[in-house]
C-alpha positions as a Markdown table, in Angstrom:
| # | Residue | x | y | z |
|---|---|---|---|---|
| 1 | Met | 106.7 | 102.8 | 91.9 |
| 2 | Leu | 105.7 | 100.6 | 94.8 |
| 3 | Val | 107.5 | 100.2 | 98.1 |
| 4 | Asn | 110.0 | 97.6 | 97.0 |
| 5 | Pro | 111.4 | 95.2 | 99.6 |
| 6 | Gly | 114.1 | 94.2 | 97.2 |
| 7 | His | 115.5 | 97.7 | 97.3 |
| 8 | Trp | 115.8 | 97.6 | 101.0 |
| 9 | Ala | 117.1 | 94.1 | 101.5 |
| 10 | Gly | 120.7 | 94.4 | 102.8 |
| 11 | Arg | 120.7 | 98.2 | 102.6 |
| 12 | Arg | 122.4 | 100.1 | 105.3 |
| 13 | Val | 119.9 | 102.5 | 106.8 |
| 14 | Leu | 120.3 | 105.0 | 109.6 |
| 15 | Val | 117.1 | 106.3 | 111.4 |
| 16 | Thr | 117.5 | 109.1 | 113.8 |
| 17 | Gly | 114.7 | 109.3 | 116.3 |
| 18 | His | 114.0 | 105.5 | 116.2 |
| 19 | Thr | 112.9 | 105.4 | 119.8 |
| 20 | Gly | 109.9 | 107.6 | 119.0 |
| 21 | Phe | 106.5 | 106.6 | 117.7 |
| 22 | Lys | 107.1 | 107.2 | 114.0 |
| 23 | Gly | 110.7 | 106.1 | 114.2 |
| 24 | Ala | 109.9 | 102.8 | 115.8 |
| 25 | Trp | 107.3 | 102.0 | 113.1 |
| 26 | Leu | 109.7 | 102.9 | 110.3 |
| 27 | Ser | 112.6 | 101.0 | 111.8 |
| 28 | Leu | 110.4 | 97.8 | 112.1 |
| 29 | Trp | 109.1 | 98.2 | 108.5 |
| 30 | Leu | 112.7 | 98.6 | 107.2 |
| 31 | Arg | 113.8 | 95.6 | 109.3 |
| 32 | Glu | 111.0 | 93.5 | 108.0 |
| 33 | Met | 112.1 | 94.2 | 104.5 |
| 34 | Gly | 115.7 | 93.0 | 105.3 |
| 35 | Ala | 117.4 | 96.3 | 105.8 |
| 36 | Glu | 120.4 | 96.7 | 108.1 |
| 37 | Val | 119.0 | 99.3 | 110.4 |
| 38 | Ala | 120.9 | 101.5 | 112.8 |
| 39 | Gly | 119.2 | 104.1 | 115.0 |
| 40 | Leu | 120.4 | 107.1 | 116.9 |
| 41 | Ala | 118.0 | 108.7 | 119.4 |
| 42 | Leu | 117.5 | 109.6 | 123.1 |
| 43 | Ala | 116.4 | 106.9 | 125.4 |
| 44 | Pro | 112.7 | 106.2 | 125.0 |
| 45 | Glu | 110.1 | 107.8 | 127.3 |
| 46 | Glu | 108.2 | 104.9 | 128.8 |
| 47 | Pro | 105.8 | 103.4 | 127.9 |
| 48 | Ser | 107.0 | 103.3 | 124.3 |
| 49 | Leu | 106.4 | 101.3 | 121.2 |
| 50 | Phe | 110.2 | 100.9 | 120.9 |
| 51 | Ser | 110.2 | 98.9 | 124.2 |
| 52 | Gln | 106.9 | 97.1 | 123.7 |
| 53 | Ile | 108.1 | 95.5 | 120.4 |
| 54 | Gly | 111.7 | 95.0 | 121.6 |
| 55 | Leu | 113.2 | 97.0 | 118.9 |
| 56 | Asp | 116.6 | 97.3 | 120.6 |
| 57 | Gly | 117.0 | 93.6 | 119.9 |
| 58 | Leu | 116.2 | 93.9 | 116.2 |
| 59 | Ile | 118.4 | 96.8 | 115.1 |
| 60 | Asp | 121.7 | 98.5 | 115.9 |
| 61 | His | 120.5 | 100.8 | 118.7 |
| 62 | Val | 122.5 | 103.8 | 119.8 |
| 63 | Glu | 121.4 | 106.2 | 122.5 |
| 64 | Gly | 122.5 | 109.8 | 122.1 |
| 65 | Asp | 121.5 | 113.4 | 121.4 |
| 66 | Ile | 121.7 | 114.9 | 118.0 |
| 67 | Arg | 122.7 | 118.2 | 119.6 |
| 68 | Asp | 126.1 | 116.5 | 120.2 |
| 69 | Ala | 127.7 | 117.1 | 116.8 |
| 70 | Asp | 130.7 | 114.9 | 117.6 |
| 71 | Leu | 128.5 | 111.9 | 118.5 |
| 72 | Val | 126.4 | 112.4 | 115.3 |
| 73 | Asp | 129.7 | 112.4 | 113.2 |
| 74 | Gln | 130.9 | 109.2 | 114.9 |
| 75 | Val | 127.7 | 107.3 | 114.5 |
| 76 | Val | 127.2 | 108.3 | 110.8 |
| 77 | Ala | 130.8 | 107.4 | 110.0 |
| 78 | Arg | 130.6 | 104.0 | 111.7 |
| 79 | Val | 127.2 | 103.0 | 110.2 |
| 80 | Arg | 128.2 | 104.3 | 106.6 |
| 81 | Pro | 124.5 | 104.4 | 105.7 |
| 82 | Gln | 123.3 | 104.3 | 102.1 |
| 83 | Thr | 120.0 | 105.9 | 103.2 |
| 84 | Val | 119.3 | 108.2 | 106.1 |
| 85 | Phe | 115.9 | 109.0 | 107.6 |
| 86 | His | 116.1 | 112.0 | 109.9 |
| 87 | Leu | 113.2 | 111.9 | 112.4 |
| 88 | Ala | 114.8 | 112.9 | 115.7 |
| 89 | Ala | 113.1 | 116.0 | 117.1 |
| 90 | Gln | 111.3 | 117.7 | 119.9 |
| 91 | Pro | 107.9 | 116.9 | 118.6 |
| 92 | Leu | 105.4 | 118.7 | 120.8 |
| 93 | Val | 103.9 | 122.1 | 120.4 |
| 94 | Arg | 103.0 | 122.7 | 124.1 |
| 95 | Leu | 106.4 | 121.5 | 125.4 |
| 96 | Ser | 108.1 | 124.0 | 123.1 |
| 97 | Tyr | 106.5 | 126.8 | 125.1 |
| 98 | Asp | 108.2 | 125.4 | 128.2 |
| 99 | Gln | 111.5 | 124.5 | 126.5 |
| 100 | Pro | 111.9 | 126.9 | 123.5 |
| 101 | Arg | 115.7 | 126.9 | 123.5 |
| 102 | Glu | 115.9 | 123.1 | 123.7 |
| 103 | Thr | 113.3 | 122.9 | 120.9 |
| 104 | Phe | 115.3 | 125.1 | 118.5 |
| 105 | Ala | 118.6 | 123.4 | 119.4 |
| 106 | Thr | 117.2 | 120.0 | 118.6 |
| 107 | Asn | 115.0 | 120.7 | 115.6 |
| 108 | Val | 117.2 | 123.3 | 113.9 |
| 109 | Leu | 120.9 | 122.8 | 115.0 |
| 110 | Gly | 120.3 | 119.0 | 115.4 |
| 111 | Thr | 119.2 | 118.8 | 111.8 |
| 112 | Ala | 122.3 | 120.7 | 110.7 |
| 113 | His | 124.4 | 118.3 | 112.6 |
| 114 | Val | 122.9 | 115.3 | 110.9 |
| 115 | Leu | 123.1 | 116.8 | 107.4 |
| 116 | Asp | 126.7 | 118.0 | 107.9 |
| 117 | Ala | 127.7 | 114.5 | 109.0 |
| 118 | Cys | 126.1 | 113.1 | 105.8 |
| 119 | Arg | 128.4 | 115.3 | 103.7 |
| 120 | Arg | 131.3 | 113.0 | 104.7 |
| 121 | Val | 129.8 | 109.6 | 104.0 |
| 122 | Glu | 131.0 | 107.8 | 101.0 |
| 123 | Gly | 128.2 | 105.7 | 99.3 |
| 124 | Leu | 125.3 | 107.6 | 100.8 |
| 125 | Glu | 122.6 | 107.9 | 98.2 |
| 126 | Ala | 119.4 | 109.3 | 99.9 |
| 127 | Ile | 118.5 | 111.5 | 102.8 |
| 128 | Val | 114.9 | 112.0 | 103.9 |
| 129 | Ala | 114.5 | 114.8 | 106.5 |
| 130 | Val | 111.2 | 114.8 | 108.3 |
| 131 | Thr | 109.8 | 118.1 | 109.4 |
| 132 | Ser | 106.0 | 118.8 | 110.0 |
| 133 | Asp | 102.8 | 120.1 | 108.5 |
| 134 | Lys | 103.2 | 122.9 | 111.1 |
| 135 | Cys | 106.3 | 124.3 | 109.3 |
| 136 | Tyr | 104.0 | 126.6 | 107.2 |
| 137 | Glu | 103.1 | 130.2 | 108.1 |
| 138 | Asn | 99.6 | 129.4 | 109.3 |
| 139 | Arg | 97.2 | 132.0 | 108.2 |
| 140 | Glu | 94.1 | 130.1 | 109.4 |
| 141 | Trp | 92.7 | 130.1 | 105.9 |
| 142 | Val | 90.5 | 127.4 | 104.4 |
| 143 | Trp | 92.9 | 126.5 | 101.6 |
| 144 | Pro | 95.4 | 123.6 | 102.1 |
| 145 | Tyr | 99.1 | 124.4 | 102.2 |
| 146 | Arg | 101.3 | 123.6 | 99.3 |
| 147 | Glu | 105.0 | 122.8 | 99.3 |
| 148 | Ser | 105.7 | 126.2 | 97.8 |
| 149 | Asp | 103.9 | 128.2 | 100.5 |
| 150 | Pro | 106.1 | 130.3 | 103.0 |
| 151 | Met | 107.6 | 128.8 | 106.1 |
| 152 | Gly | 106.6 | 130.3 | 109.4 |
| 153 | Gly | 105.4 | 129.4 | 112.9 |
| 154 | His | 103.7 | 131.2 | 115.8 |
| 155 | Asp | 104.9 | 128.8 | 118.6 |
| 156 | Pro | 108.5 | 127.7 | 119.0 |
| 157 | Tyr | 107.8 | 124.2 | 117.7 |
| 158 | Ser | 106.3 | 125.3 | 114.5 |
| 159 | Ala | 108.9 | 128.0 | 114.0 |
| 160 | Ser | 111.7 | 125.4 | 114.6 |
| 161 | Lys | 110.2 | 123.2 | 111.9 |
| 162 | Gly | 110.0 | 126.1 | 109.4 |
| 163 | Ala | 113.6 | 127.0 | 110.3 |
| 164 | Ala | 114.7 | 123.3 | 109.8 |
| 165 | Glu | 113.2 | 123.4 | 106.3 |
| 166 | Leu | 115.4 | 126.4 | 105.5 |
| 167 | Val | 118.4 | 124.5 | 106.8 |
| 168 | Ile | 117.5 | 121.5 | 104.6 |
| 169 | Ser | 117.0 | 123.7 | 101.6 |
| 170 | Ser | 120.4 | 125.4 | 102.2 |
| 171 | Tyr | 122.2 | 122.0 | 102.5 |
| 172 | Arg | 120.5 | 120.7 | 99.4 |
| 173 | Asn | 121.5 | 123.8 | 97.3 |
| 174 | Ser | 125.0 | 124.0 | 98.7 |
| 175 | Phe | 126.2 | 120.5 | 99.0 |
| 176 | Phe | 123.8 | 117.8 | 97.8 |
| 177 | His | 123.5 | 118.2 | 94.0 |
| 178 | Ala | 122.6 | 115.5 | 91.4 |
| 179 | Gly | 125.8 | 113.6 | 90.5 |
| 180 | Glu | 127.7 | 115.1 | 93.5 |
| 181 | Gly | 126.7 | 112.9 | 96.4 |
| 182 | Pro | 123.3 | 112.0 | 98.0 |
| 183 | Leu | 120.0 | 113.5 | 97.1 |
| 184 | Leu | 118.1 | 115.2 | 99.9 |
| 185 | Ala | 114.3 | 115.6 | 100.3 |
| 186 | Ser | 112.1 | 117.0 | 103.1 |
| 187 | Val | 108.8 | 115.5 | 104.0 |
| 188 | Arg | 105.9 | 117.1 | 105.8 |
| 189 | Ala | 103.1 | 114.8 | 107.1 |
| 190 | Gly | 99.8 | 115.6 | 108.7 |
| 191 | Asn | 98.9 | 114.6 | 112.3 |
| 192 | Val | 100.1 | 111.0 | 112.3 |
| 193 | Ile | 98.3 | 108.7 | 114.7 |
| 194 | Gly | 98.4 | 104.9 | 115.3 |
| 195 | Gly | 98.9 | 102.1 | 117.7 |
| 196 | Gly | 101.8 | 102.4 | 120.1 |
| 197 | Asp | 101.8 | 106.2 | 120.4 |
| 198 | Trp | 102.2 | 107.0 | 124.1 |
| 199 | Ala | 103.4 | 110.6 | 123.8 |
| 200 | Lys | 102.3 | 113.0 | 126.5 |
| 201 | Asp | 99.9 | 115.8 | 125.7 |
| 202 | Arg | 98.9 | 114.4 | 122.4 |
| 203 | Leu | 95.2 | 113.7 | 121.6 |
| 204 | Val | 95.0 | 110.0 | 120.7 |
| 205 | Pro | 97.4 | 108.8 | 123.5 |
| 206 | Asp | 95.5 | 111.0 | 125.9 |
| 207 | Ile | 92.2 | 109.3 | 124.9 |
| 208 | Val | 93.8 | 105.8 | 125.1 |
| 209 | Arg | 95.2 | 106.4 | 128.6 |
| 210 | Ala | 91.9 | 107.8 | 129.8 |
| 211 | Ile | 89.9 | 104.8 | 128.5 |
| 212 | Ile | 92.3 | 102.3 | 129.9 |
| 213 | Asp | 92.3 | 104.1 | 133.3 |
| 214 | Asp | 88.5 | 104.4 | 133.2 |
| 215 | Arg | 88.4 | 108.2 | 133.5 |
| 216 | Ser | 87.3 | 111.1 | 131.4 |
| 217 | Val | 89.7 | 112.6 | 128.9 |
| 218 | Tyr | 90.1 | 116.4 | 129.0 |
| 219 | Ile | 89.9 | 118.0 | 125.5 |
| 220 | Arg | 91.3 | 121.5 | 124.9 |
| 221 | Ser | 90.0 | 122.5 | 121.5 |
| 222 | Pro | 87.3 | 120.2 | 120.1 |
| 223 | Gly | 86.8 | 122.5 | 117.1 |
| 224 | Ser | 90.4 | 122.6 | 115.9 |
| 225 | Val | 90.8 | 120.9 | 112.5 |
| 226 | Arg | 93.8 | 118.7 | 111.6 |
| 227 | Pro | 94.8 | 116.4 | 108.7 |
| 228 | Trp | 94.7 | 113.1 | 110.6 |
| 229 | Gln | 96.3 | 110.0 | 109.1 |
| 230 | His | 97.7 | 106.6 | 110.1 |
| 231 | Val | 101.4 | 106.7 | 110.7 |
| 232 | Leu | 102.0 | 104.0 | 108.0 |
| 233 | Glu | 100.4 | 106.3 | 105.4 |
| 234 | Ala | 103.2 | 108.9 | 106.0 |
| 235 | Leu | 105.9 | 106.3 | 106.3 |
| 236 | Gly | 104.9 | 104.7 | 103.0 |
| 237 | Gly | 105.4 | 108.1 | 101.3 |
| 238 | Tyr | 108.8 | 108.5 | 103.0 |
| 239 | Leu | 110.0 | 105.1 | 101.7 |
| 240 | Leu | 108.8 | 106.0 | 98.1 |
| 241 | Ile | 110.8 | 109.2 | 98.2 |
| 242 | Ala | 113.9 | 107.5 | 99.5 |
| 243 | Gln | 113.7 | 104.9 | 96.6 |
| 244 | His | 113.4 | 107.7 | 94.0 |
| 245 | Leu | 116.4 | 109.5 | 95.6 |
| 246 | Ala | 118.5 | 106.4 | 95.6 |
| 247 | Ala | 117.7 | 105.9 | 91.9 |
| 248 | Gly | 119.1 | 109.3 | 91.2 |
| 249 | His | 115.8 | 111.0 | 90.4 |
| 250 | Asp | 116.8 | 114.6 | 91.1 |
| 251 | Trp | 113.2 | 115.8 | 90.7 |
| 252 | Ala | 112.4 | 114.0 | 94.0 |
| 253 | Ala | 115.0 | 116.1 | 95.9 |
| 254 | Ser | 112.5 | 118.7 | 97.1 |
| 255 | Ala | 109.8 | 119.2 | 99.7 |
| 256 | Trp | 106.8 | 116.8 | 99.8 |
| 257 | Asn | 103.4 | 116.9 | 101.6 |
| 258 | Phe | 101.9 | 113.6 | 102.8 |
| 259 | Gly | 98.4 | 114.0 | 104.2 |
| 260 | Pro | 94.9 | 112.4 | 104.1 |
| 261 | Ala | 92.1 | 112.8 | 101.7 |
| 262 | Ala | 90.2 | 116.0 | 102.2 |
| 263 | Gln | 87.3 | 114.3 | 104.0 |
| 264 | Asp | 89.7 | 113.0 | 106.6 |
| 265 | Thr | 90.7 | 116.5 | 107.7 |
| 266 | Arg | 88.5 | 116.5 | 110.8 |
| 267 | Pro | 88.0 | 118.4 | 114.1 |
| 268 | Val | 89.4 | 117.1 | 117.3 |
| 269 | Gly | 85.9 | 116.5 | 118.7 |
| 270 | Trp | 85.1 | 114.1 | 115.8 |
| 271 | Ile | 88.2 | 112.0 | 116.7 |
| 272 | Val | 87.2 | 111.8 | 120.3 |
| 273 | Asp | 83.6 | 110.8 | 119.5 |
| 274 | Lys | 84.7 | 108.0 | 117.1 |
| 275 | Met | 87.4 | 106.7 | 119.4 |
| 276 | Ile | 84.9 | 106.4 | 122.3 |
| 277 | Glu | 82.3 | 104.9 | 120.0 |
| 278 | Arg | 84.7 | 102.3 | 118.5 |
| 279 | Trp | 86.1 | 101.3 | 121.9 |
| 280 | Gly | 82.6 | 101.0 | 123.4 |
| 281 | Arg | 83.3 | 103.1 | 126.5 |
| 282 | Gly | 84.9 | 106.4 | 127.6 |
| 283 | Ser | 83.9 | 110.0 | 128.1 |
| 284 | Phe | 85.4 | 113.4 | 127.8 |
| 285 | Glu | 85.3 | 116.8 | 129.4 |
| 286 | Leu | 86.3 | 120.3 | 128.1 |
| 287 | Asp | 89.5 | 121.6 | 129.6 |
| 288 | Thr | 88.7 | 125.3 | 130.3 |
| 289 | Ala | 92.1 | 126.2 | 131.7 |
| 290 | Pro | 94.0 | 129.0 | 129.8 |
| 291 | Gln | 95.9 | 127.5 | 126.9 |
| 292 | Pro | 98.9 | 128.7 | 124.8 |
| 293 | His | 98.3 | 129.5 | 121.2 |
| 294 | Glu | 97.8 | 126.6 | 118.8 |
| 295 | Ala | 96.5 | 126.8 | 115.2 |
| 296 | Asn | 92.8 | 126.2 | 114.8 |
| 297 | Leu | 92.8 | 125.2 | 111.1 |
| 298 | Leu | 95.5 | 123.2 | 109.2 |
| 299 | Met | 95.1 | 121.3 | 105.9 |
| 300 | Leu | 97.7 | 120.0 | 103.4 |
| 301 | Asp | 97.6 | 119.9 | 99.7 |
| 302 | Cys | 99.1 | 116.6 | 98.6 |
| 303 | Ser | 98.5 | 116.9 | 94.9 |
| 304 | Lys | 102.2 | 116.9 | 94.1 |
| 305 | Ala | 102.7 | 113.5 | 95.7 |
| 306 | Arg | 99.6 | 112.1 | 94.0 |
| 307 | Ala | 100.6 | 113.4 | 90.6 |
| 308 | Gln | 104.4 | 112.7 | 90.6 |
| 309 | Leu | 104.6 | 109.7 | 92.9 |
| 310 | Gly | 101.2 | 108.1 | 92.4 |
| 311 | Trp | 101.0 | 108.1 | 96.2 |
| 312 | Arg | 97.6 | 107.9 | 97.8 |
| 313 | Pro | 96.3 | 106.9 | 101.2 |
| 314 | Ala | 95.5 | 103.2 | 101.5 |
| 315 | Phe | 92.5 | 103.6 | 103.8 |
| 316 | Asp | 90.3 | 106.3 | 105.5 |
| 317 | Leu | 90.2 | 107.8 | 108.9 |
| 318 | Arg | 87.5 | 105.5 | 110.2 |
| 319 | Gln | 89.7 | 102.5 | 109.4 |
| 320 | Thr | 92.6 | 104.3 | 111.1 |
| 321 | Ile | 90.6 | 104.6 | 114.3 |
| 322 | Asp | 89.7 | 100.9 | 114.0 |
| 323 | Trp | 93.3 | 100.0 | 113.8 |
| 324 | Ile | 94.3 | 102.2 | 116.8 |
| 325 | Val | 91.6 | 100.8 | 119.0 |
| 326 | Asp | 92.4 | 97.2 | 117.9 |
| 327 | Trp | 96.1 | 97.7 | 118.6 |
| 328 | His | 95.7 | 99.2 | 122.1 |
| 329 | Ser | 92.8 | 97.0 | 123.2 |
| 330 | Gln | 94.7 | 93.9 | 122.3 |
| 331 | Val | 97.9 | 95.0 | 123.9 |
| 332 | Ala | 96.0 | 96.1 | 127.0 |
| 333 | Gln | 94.6 | 92.6 | 127.3 |
| 334 | Gly | 98.1 | 91.1 | 127.2 |
| 335 | Gly | 98.6 | 90.6 | 123.5 |
| 336 | Asp | 102.1 | 90.4 | 122.0 |
| 337 | Ala | 102.8 | 94.0 | 120.8 |
| 338 | Leu | 105.4 | 92.9 | 118.3 |
| 339 | Ala | 103.1 | 90.3 | 116.7 |
| 340 | Ile | 100.2 | 92.8 | 116.6 |
| 341 | Thr | 102.4 | 95.5 | 115.1 |
| 342 | Arg | 103.8 | 93.1 | 112.5 |
| 343 | Gly | 100.3 | 92.0 | 111.6 |
| 344 | Gln | 99.1 | 95.5 | 111.0 |
| 345 | Leu | 102.2 | 96.3 | 109.0 |
| 346 | Gln | 101.8 | 93.3 | 106.8 |
| 347 | Thr | 98.1 | 94.1 | 106.2 |
| 348 | Tyr | 98.9 | 97.7 | 105.4 |
| 349 | Lys | 101.7 | 96.8 | 102.9 |
| 350 | Thr | 99.1 | 94.7 | 101.0 |
| 351 | Leu | 96.6 | 97.6 | 101.0 |
| 352 | Leu | 99.3 | 100.1 | 100.0 |
| 353 | Asp | 100.5 | 98.0 | 97.1 |
| 354 | Ala | 96.9 | 97.8 | 95.8 |
| 355 | Ala | 96.4 | 101.6 | 96.2 |
| 356 | Leu | 99.7 | 102.4 | 94.4 |
| 357 | Thr | 99.1 | 99.9 | 91.6 |
| 358 | Glu | 95.9 | 101.7 | 90.8 |
| 359 | Ser | 97.6 | 105.1 | 90.5 |
| 360 | Asp | 101.3 | 104.3 | 89.6 |
| 361 | Pro | 102.4 | 106.8 | 86.9 |
| 362 | Ser | 105.6 | 104.8 | 86.1 |
């Protein structure tokens, strides 16, 4: 099954967290396919991809907090979505140490608010709840994590994502059965990167800001290994899952990993070196200040998505870095962010269709 624009044309879709990096890319992709997109999220932190591409003028934009259950109920009832993508979250590990209560309230209770509102929507077919690769109980081992591995989390962020997965599983088992309302899946992506990510305290945005400001970037853990992938690789998987759910394929109502090929699970230092090399300037220094605990090694097993969906990455990590540098360097030079984003999206859709055609099991 390919990502099918015909499926999305005219479809009512709600995206929570649409002012964030991933949510903005997803909302634009859906809009480009003709979907009627509504979004519920906090106001964007500036700079943001959301503002740079003028997304508020392209979709039904609602600012609000998913911790407000009444607001979530009102928005979901008004939009009457056929598909829901739940991305709204507190997404940063280090911030979760400063704001643990807020992190759990948003990522766990907020997820329950969204899913509970979905129970009362007539015509809703598919819910895709986005968690994280960090939802697993990380044992620092060399084997990639499978969907059946235990949930866990040392830091509040990771623990909140593991807990959110338990909430999702409970709602799936209790309320969202085949033939009795919408089907519900959870999706766990690797470290998504791409143009337009300006989040604080995140590797690629830190590198971009340092290069643009002509200063060194400070790196905490150059040896830490992560499953890096372009944001569109993960989003393509989310769209495929949503299509299967809407088609009533109850086997798709489960947990799914979407990550890169094994050779693209790389250390932080490799990303820094390649970004500086591709941009043609920049430098880095080691941040020796005491740091809170973060996992050193994390890999994902995506064999389930490959075997059952025919999903596969459309390009490799070097190409991903090329796209990131191209996006940010062009925008920094005054380029039209919406046109640049649309151009990358169109190119990616062509690459993805080619990759899925080679491996489509249907």
